[in-house]
N, C-alpha and C positions, 0 to 999 in steps of 0.2 A: 302331695298327688294334686295333680291338675284340676281345676274344679271344671264341673260338667258343661258343655255347649246349652245352644239356645234350648233343644228338646232335651229335658233332662228325666222324661218320663224311664227309660231304661237305666239310666244313672240308680233312681232312687229304689228301683225294682231288686237291683242287683248290688246294693250301696253294699252290703259284708263282703261278696265276691270281689267286689273291686278294690276294695283293701286289702284282701288278702294276697291280690296279685301283685300288689305294691311293696313289696318284703322279699325276703330271702325268699325263692321258690325252690326247694330241697326237691332232687331228684335221687329218691332211694336205690341203692344197689340192689339186687337179686341174688341173695346167696343162695350156691348148690350144696347138697350133701355128696357124701363118699357115692353113692349111686347117681348121680347127676340128676336128683331131682330137687327141686325147691326146698331148702330148708326151712322150714316153718318157724321153728322156733328161735332161729338166728334172727330173720327176718323181723320178728315180733321185736325182737331185743334192739336192734339197730333202728325200727321206727321207734320207740318207746326211747332211746338215746336221743332222736333227733328232738321230740317233743320235749323231754325232761332238759333238754339244751336250750329251751325258747325260740325252737323253729317250730311254726305253727302253719306252715302253705308245704303241701304235700305233694307231690307228682309221681305215684306208683306209676308203671310200664311207661315211663319216659326212656331216653336213649340210653342214659346211665343205668337204669334197669335193665338194659338188654332186650326191650321191647322185640324188637324183632327177631330173637331167638329163643321167643317163648311160645308154646303153644297157646290156642285158644282157651283151653282149660286153665292153664299156668297163669295167662293173664288175667282171668277171674279170679283165681285163688289170691292174687297178688292184692289187687282191689280190694277183697272182702278181708283179708288179712290187714291191711291196713286201714277198713273202716274199723274193725274189731279191735284193734289196739288204740288206734289213737280217738276215736269215741268222737267226743265232744270237743277235745282238744286242740283241732287241727281243723282247716280247709283241705279239702281232699280235692285233687284236680287230677282226673284218671286220664292217661293217656290212649287214644283210641286211632285206629287206623287202618292198611289194609286196602283189600277191596271195598267197595263201598256198603254191601251189605254186613259185611265181616266190621265193617265200622258202626254203623247203625245199631247192631246187634250189641256192641262193646259199650256204645254211649248209652243205652236203654240198661244193659246191665248195672252200670256205673250208678246210675239214677237209682234203681231198684235195690241198689246195696245202700242207698243214703250219700253218695258223693254229691257235691256240691257244683262242680264244674266238671268239663270236658276239654282235654287239650286236644287239638286233630293233627295228628301229624303230618308231616310234607305228603304228598301221595308220593309213592313211590313207582314211578311209571316213565318209561322214555319218551312218551308224548302226551306232555302237559301243556293245554291250551290254558289262555288265563279264562276264558267263559267256562272250560271246564273245573277251571280250580274253584271260581264261585258256584256251580252246581254241585260240585262235591262235597263243599263246605255247608251249604243251603240243606242238602238232603240231610246232614249229621245234624246240624242246629233245629232242624225242623222235627226232628224225631224226639228232641229231648227241649219243648220248649221251656219247661221249667229250671233249666239248667242254664248257667254262663257257659259261654263256649268262647275258646282261645285258638285261634289255626296259629299253628306253628310252621313258621316261614323263614323258608332257608333257600328259595329259588330268588335270585337277584334280581330276576327278569320281570317277574312279578311288581304289578305298579301299586301305588297306594290309591289308587279310584277304585280300583278293583275289590281291594276291602271295604273301601266306601260304600260301592254298590251293593256287598253282601250284607253290609249293616244295615244298609236299608231295606233288605228283605228280611232281617232276620233281626230283631232287639235284643237276642239273648246273645248275640257277639259282642262280647263287652272287652275283650283284651286281645292282645297281639304277643306271643313271643317271637322277637323278630333276632335271626342268625345268622346273617352274613358279616363277614368281619369288614366292613366300611361303615365307618361311625358317620361320614356324608351322607351315604345311599340312606342309612335311616333315617336321618334327619330331615330328607324330602320326603321319605316313604312317609311317615309319622304326618308328616303337615300335609302330604296330598291324600292321607286318607282321612285326617281328622285328627287333630293332637288331642284335643279335648273328649272327642267321642272314645274313645279306647285307654286302657292301663297298658303301657307301654312295658313289656319284660325284657330286659337285655339277656338275649337266647343264649350268649357265649360265655357266660360265668363270670368270676371275678375278673379274668385277665382284660376285658372287654366291658366291664360295668361303669368305671368313670367316665368313659369316654363317652358313652353311650348314656350316660345319667346327664351328661353335659347338655346334651339336646335332647331330652324329652323322656328320658325313659325314666320310671318310678320304682322298678323292680328289677331283681336280675334270679336269675338260674345258677342253681349251685349242685355241682356231685361233690367238690371237696367239704362241704355241709356235713358230708359221713364221716368224714375223718376228724373235723375240727370245726362245731359248731360255731364256738367263739371266735374264730377267726373270721367266719363268713359275716357273723353279727356284727363286729366291729368294724367291719368294711361299710355295711349297712347303716350300721351309726354314723359315721364320718359322712358316705353320701347325703343323707338326712340332713346333715348340719351345715351342708358345703362345704365341708374341711375336705378341698382337696389334697392338699398336703397330708394329712392324715391317712385318708384313703390310699394316697401312693405308698404310704409306708408299710401297709398291709398288702397291697399291690407287690411291692418288693420282696416281701416275706413269701409271696405264693407264687413268686413269677415262674421258678424253676418247675414247681411241680405242674403248673397248668400249660407251661412250655411244652413238657414231655407228654401231657395230653393231647395235645394239639399237632404234636408233631408226626408226620409223614401221612396228612388227613385224617387227623386224629384216631390211627391205626390203634393206640394202646390208652384211648380214653377212659373205657371202663376200667382195663387192666391196672392200669395206675391207680385207681382209687381204691379197688379192692386188694392192691397189695399193700396200701397204705394203711387200710385195714387189718388186714392178716400180718400186719409189724406191729399194731396195736391187740392183738389176740382176738379180734371181734368178728371177723369172718375168714372161711376158705378165700383163698385168692384164686380159685378157677374159674375159669370163663369158659363161654361156649364157643366154638367157631362161628362165624370167621374170626373172632377175636382170639388173642394168643396168651398164654403165660409170660411174662416176662423172663428175660435172661438173669441168671444169678447176680450180674454185677449191677443190674439195674437195679434189683431188689434192694440192693445194701444202699444206693444213693437214697432211695425212698425212704427207707429206714431211718438216715440220717436225717433228711427233712422234716419228717413228721415228729423226731427226737428234738430239733431244733422250736419246732412250734411250741413244744410243752415247757419249754426254757424260756 
């Protein structure tokens, strides 16, 4: 990981959280029971499988966890189940968002549950000004000064200077999950914001991780890790070693799976992961609208991909 800048006080205070971001950041799925409720025991099993598989940074209430399809009580439940199951074995980065009071309340709940950081989802609003983006994130960060805060950046129009402005106001903003499909834009954004000031997480998972890593990222998010932790960790190991051919070997292995997730503006992003887990007998395939269950022919293709990874 890149070293701290001239003012390292924020780095030393949040050293363990920064290290946890420079890793595979797993986004657990949220399994549902027959009646549509959150299946608690299955969720615990999936979290335990991640931790036992060597994954030690978890983001409950991320997009792969169907954040926007869960009600507030369910989001609190998922946070609490993650903390109970992961215990001291993982760093937990809880996704928060929606309207500002809801985001602040969720951040405080995450803190009270024992979480280490919060990831602030990109504000979902038809009119997002850059000043307003700073104000939104500042309000969340100020509400939980003891937690590391990681903005989830999906707006390609946001400038790196705005993130720098936010960090100047909020020392606990320690990283950024950058998720626009343009490695050159990411490289410029990171340098405009302060390459050494933040931990940069490639927010578009394994398919983009090598390109983003080459220009400054030191961690990447993953939904695939729910299915095959060892595959994601192989890519991490290769990237840390600077072995891009080995990283691209993994890239080729998971390419089709990730392309299926990304197709049609990521319409089946969660569904593909749950289908793979269903093929392994680990989780029901059901998702909530506006996602959909995959057609049968696509299910067969995903089962074949998962089988190939095990071989």
